[in-house]
N, C-alpha and C positions, 0 to 999 in steps of 0.2 A: 458342784454347783449352784447358785444361790441367785436369782434376783429379787428385787422387792422393790413393787411399783403400787405407791397409793396408787387408791379407784377414785377417790370424790364422790363415792354414793354412797348410797345403803351394802351392806353383804346381802343380804337380797337381791336387789337387781345385779348385782354382781355376777354373781353364783353360774344364774343362768350365762349370763352370757362369756366364762371362762367355760363352764358344757358344753358350748356351741360349738365352741374354737378352739378346743386343744387341736384339732387336724391339721389351723396354721400356726396353732404354736411354734412349733418346730419347723414348719414349712421349709421354708428358703438357706437351711443349712447345708452348703454347698453346691445344688442344684434344684430347678423349677424339677427336671423331670423326676425326684425322688418322690415311690409313691406309698401311703401309707397304713399297711396291713393289721390285722391283728390286734387294733383297736379296743380297748377296754381300758373303763371307766366307774370308779362307785365310789360315791359320797358317801362320809363318815361326816356326819352332819355339819360343818362350813368346811371340809378336808376333801379334795379329788387328790383318790388314789388310781394311779393310770397308768400302762403301760402300751406300747405299741409299738409295731416294728418296721424300720424302714428300710424302703429295695428299690435299689439302684443296678440294676439289669439284674447279675445275677450276685451284685453280693446284699447282703442282709444282714442288720445290725436294728437287738434290742434297744427299747429306750422306755426308761422306768422311771415314778416320782412321782411328785403331788404336787398339790395345789391350793394351799392355806387363802383364804376369805375369809381375813378377817374385817372389823366396824371403817379399819383407814386402806390396811393393805392388802394384794396380791402378792403371792410369793408363793413365786416356780419351786420347788427343790426336783433337781438330778444327777446324777449319779454318769457321766457323762462317760460312754465305752472309751478302751482305748484307739479306737481303729476314730474314731472322730474324732479324737481330742487329736490324734496326728494330722489325719487327713485334713480340717472343720478350722481346730485349735475350739477352744475352750473362749477366748476371749471373743471369738467371733462369732458361735453356738449363742455364749451370752448374749452380743448387743445386740441377735438378731432374737431372741425370748423377749430383751426387755423391748423391744420398739413395737415386736408385734403387739406385748399384753397393753401397752400402752395407747394403741390405734384403738383398739380396742377397745379397752375402757373410756377414751374420750369419747367414743362411737356412741355409747350411751348415752350420755349427755347431751 
């Protein structure tokens, strides 16, 4: 899944926003009671490589991907696990990520 959103700011100003907001990016995908655990992130220049596990009760779903911040856009790439595609749907996850990135970058203005 790929989501590209223009940020309307500078790369330098947008990177910390994305760094702080990773746990909210996928936060509404399915349920408000999803717990984000085992979050890892590392920046390689302007690309954040991330992974975490979303837990809902006894179900744990790992997710990994990258967030690339360039001079114009924030690009989120993630390979969605089959369980997430089946029970939530890729389009719903894409819409949630798109809306959350737009909300985050508009808040920095």
